[in-house]
N, C-alpha and C positions, 0 to 999 in steps of 0.2 A: 125740271129746272136745270140750271147750268152750273158747271164748275169749270173754270178755265185753268189749265195747267200748261204753261208755255203755249204751244199752238193748238192744243187739243181742247175742245169744248165738250163737256159732258152734258148730254141732254136726256130727258126721259123720252120714252117712245112717243108719248102724247105731244111733247114739245117738238120733237123731230118731225112728226107728221104735220103739225100746224105750220112750221116753217117751210116744209117741203111743198105743202099746198099753196102757200103764198108765192113761193118761187115759180111753181107751175102756172099760176094765174098771171103773174107779172111777165113770164116768158112767153105766154100764149095770148089769151084774150086781151090783156091790157096793152100789149105791144100793137095788136091789131087796132084797138080803139084809138091809141095815140097817133098811129099812122094815118087813120081816117081824119082825125082832127087837124093834123098838119097839112094833109092834102086839101082839105076844105078851106083852111086859112090861106093856103098858097093860091087858091083860085080867086081870092079876093083882090089880088093885084100886088102893088108895090110892097115888097117884103121889108123894106127899111122902115116903113111907117105902119106896119101891120102888127098891132098889139096881140091879136089872137094867135098869130103865127109864132111870135116870140114866146108867148106864154106856153103854147103847146110844146115848143122845142125845149123850154126849161123843164116842163113836166117830164118830157121824155128823158132828159139828162138825169133827173132825180130818180126816175124809175130804173134806168140802166145802172146807176150807182147801187141801188138797193138790190138789183139782180146780182151784181158782182159780190156785194157783201154776203148775201144769202148763200151764193154758190160756194164762196170760200168757207163760210161757217159750216155748211153741211158737209163739205169735203173733209174737214178736219174733225167732224163730230164723232163722238163715241156715245152710243146709246146705252143707257143703263137704267137702273131702277130709281124711283123717287127716294129721297133720304128716309132713313128709319125714324120712327117716332120715339127717339131715345133721349130727347131733351138736349142733344148736343147741337150747337149752332154750326150750320154748314149751308152751302148754297142750296136753295130750294125750300128753305125754312122761313116761316113767318116768325119774326123775333120781336119780343116786347122788352124794352130796356127802361131803366129808371136812371135819370141823370143825377150824378153826385149823391147817390144813396137816398134821394127824395122819391119815395114811392108814389107821390102825387104828380111828379113831373116826368111823365112817361111818353114814349113814342113806340109805335108798332110799324114794322116795315118788312118787306120781302127782301131777303138776301139773294140776289140773282143778277143775271146779266141784263143789260139794257133791253135786250130782245123781249123781256117780260114786263117791261114797264107798262102800267095800265093806270086808268083813273081810279080803279078800285082800291089800290093800296100803294103807298109810296115804295119805291124800289131803290135799294142801295146795292152797288156793285161789291162783289167779294174783294175786289182790288182797291176799293176806297179805304181811307184810313180807318173809318168805323168798321167796315167789313173785315179788314185784316185784324183789327183789335178783338172783335167778338168771335171770329171763327175758331172753332174747337172748344169754346167755353161751354159750360153746362149751366143749367138753371141754378140760380143762387150765387154763382161766381161773379167776380167783377172783372172788367176789362179796361185797359187804358188805350187811348188812341190820341194822335196828334191833331190838334185843331189847325186851321189855316194860318193862325197867328203864331204858331209854334208852341203854344201852351199844350199841356197834357190834360185831357179830360178823362174822368172815370165814370163808367156806367156799370150798372148791375143788371145781369140777365134775369128777367122775371119769367119769361117763357120762350120756348122754341118748339114750334109745331110744323110739320110738313105742310106746304102750301097745297090747297085743294082746288085752286082755281076759282 
């Protein structure tokens, strides 16, 4: 998982390898595929009215942006170990919290960078108000964080376990 400290992003070896593989794919085979799509669309004629060409160029732009993001992330990455299973909330942990002390009103999320967002579990950034509020807290402790409307909310940490993928 990740922990961002200024321009450094902490990654587990597994996460680093996953992002590196994505970068290699986007920099090689994916670039070739999009170049072929653009060339094929260009052959269809007038580029001003060629939807396939414009879609392929847009896809190429998004892909190149992702390549730049991954390159920068990996350049500044420090590879380390997954967080310890010590019940302390930190990036890379799956955290369950109860809102306002109501143990029935709970939510579970992964505290990690957006790079780890998946459909399996909701992901909150360590830099988000909730992420900042719960970081460093232990099971059983409470944490305060500021809501978008400026009010302060309190949550209780019910559990914090390392994310296992």
